[in-house]
N, C-alpha and C positions, 0 to 999 in steps of 0.2 A: 520394659512393658510387661514381659512375662513375670518378672519378680513382683511387680505391682499387683498383678492379677492373683498371684499366690498369696501375697500379704492380705489382699482384700478378702480372698476366700477363707484364709485362716482367721481373720478378724470376725467374719460372718459366722464361722463355726463356733468361735468363742462366745459370741453373743447368744447363739442358739443354746449352747450348753449352759451358760449362766442363767439365761431366761428359764430354761427347763428346771434348773436347780431351785430357782426362786419361786416359780409358780406351782410346781408339783406338790410341795408340802402344803401350800396354802389351800389348794383344791382338796387335798386329803384331810385337812383339819376343819373345813367348813361343812356344816350340815344344815339342811333346811327341812323342817317338819310341818307340813300342813296337817291339821287335826280337826276332829269333831269334839265338842265339849258338852258335858252335862252339868248343870249348875244346881247346887243344893244349899240354899241359905239356912243358917242356923239361928233359930230364935226370930224375934220380930225386929223391925226397924226402930221402933220406939212406941211409947204409950204415955198417955197423960189425960188430963181433963180439960174440957172446954170451959168457957166462961160461966156456964150454967151448972158446972159440976159433973157433967156426963163423961164417963170414961171412954177413950178412943184408943184404937190400936192400929198401927201401920205394919203391913207385912209385904214381903217380896216373894213372888211365886217361883217355884222351880222352873227351869227352862233348858232348852237346847241351844247350842250355838256352834261357832266355828272360829278358826284362827290359824296362826302359824307361829313357829319358833325358829330362830336363827342362832346357831351355836358355833363357837370357835374354840377348838381345843388347843391349849398350849402344849399339852402332852397327852399321853394315853389316859391320864387320870384326872386332869384339871383343865377347866375351860370356863368360858363365860357364855351366857345365853340371854337373848332379848326376845320377848314374845308378847303377843297380844291376842285377845279374843273378844268376840261380840256375842252376848247372850240375849236371847229373846225372853224377857222376864217381865211380867206384869206386876203392878203394885196394887195392893188391896188395902183399903182404908175402911175400918168398920167400927161401929159403936158396940160397947160391951155393957151387958146388964148384970144382974146379980148372979145369973146362972151361966150364961154363955155369951159369945160375941156373934153378931150377925153382920154379914158382908154388906157393904154399901156401894152401889154402882160400880162393881168390878169391871164391867165392860168399858167404862170410860177411862180406865187407868192402864192402858197398854203402854209398854215401855221396854227398855233394854238396859243392859249393864255392859260397859266396856272395861275389861280388865287388862292391865299391862304390868310387866315385870322386867327387871334387869337383875340377873342372878348369877352367882357362881355355880358351876356345875362340876360335881365330883363323881367320878366313876371308878370305883376300886378295881385295880388290875385283876384280870382273871374272872371277872363276873359280868353279868349283863345288867346289873342294877346300877342306879345312879341317884344322886341327891341334888336338889336345886334349892338355893337359899338366897334371898336378897330383898331389896325394897320393891314395893308394888303400889299400884294405884287402882282405884275404881271410880268410874264416871257413869252417872245415870243419864239416860237419853230417852227421847220419845215423848209422846203426848202426856204420859202420867206426870212427868216432872216439869211440864210447862203449862199445865192446865190450872184451873182454879184450886184444885186440891193441893198440889205441890208446885207453887209458882216460884221455883228456885232460880237463882242467877247461875251463871256458868261456874263461878268459883264454889258456890254452895253445893253443886252437884258432884264435886270432886272429893274423894277421900284418899288420904295417903297412909301407907302402913308398910307391912312386910308380907312375905309369903315363904312357905317351905313346902317342898314336894318330894315324893318318892316315886321312882318309876323303874320300869324294866323294858329292855329292848329284846324282843323275841324274833329270831330269824325264822321265817317261814319258807324261804326259797333262797338260792344262792345270791340273788340280787334284790331280795325283797325282805323287809323287816317291819315289825309293828312296834310302835312306841306307846306303851300304856303307862299312865301316871295319875297320881292323886295329888292335888295341890290344895293347900289351905291358905286363904288370904285373911289377914286381920287388919282392920283400919277403923277409924272413927268417922261417923256420919250423923248429921243432923237432918232428920227426915223432912222437917218443915221449914228449915232455914232459920235465920236470925229473927225474922218477923212473924213466924208461925203461919197458921192458915187463917187469914182474916175472916173468911166466911163462917168459920166455926169457932174462932177465938182460941184455938189451940196453940200451944208453944212448947213443943217437945224439946228436951235437952239433947245434946250430942251424945251418941252412944257408940261404944266399941262393939264391933260385930265381926264374927268369923263367917267366911263363905268357903264351902268345899266345892272343888271342881274336879270332875273326872274327865280325862282327855285320852283319846285314842287317835294316833296319827301314823303317817307313813314317812319315815326319815329317808332323805336322799342326800348323799349316797347311803345305802343300807350297810351299816357296820356296827 
């Protein structure tokens, strides 16, 4: 009986040791980073003429947002990261004359942009800088994209492409760090869908567009 108790105790100790070996590295390699984001669209969403020959232009406004990133490092230098963010960004649809463009009903075009990415994360040893690179998507949401102006279906609101980013992790306290990064998203998007805008007779073509996002987050654990 005494031997059985010793064997059970020894087996239990082995389980604890093996469990500690398996779980400690995993906890050390996983990092969660909630962040605030600032969104800067480059150029317009598209432009074209209606059935009467009047030129129109569609724009996306700058906006603020929030999100989170989850990373797993295979080593000190290489890992993977999955992240997503929601940006509050309105759409502006305006008619253009010979001199300038005038905004049309901007208050009715409230919306947002959901950005997501799955990327490789490379952090050179001995530095606080890192690179992220991989596929990405952008999804339009809100009233702007379901109203009469942009009556898009779910698939038409989605744009697939890629992203690249450069960041730095700055330690501000023993257990507190700040993750600051700039990411560039590139993808194709058809602002008025395959059927155009029936009320205006527009039919813009699909356009490749870049978006720049500045993110400031707090990584946990801070390392």
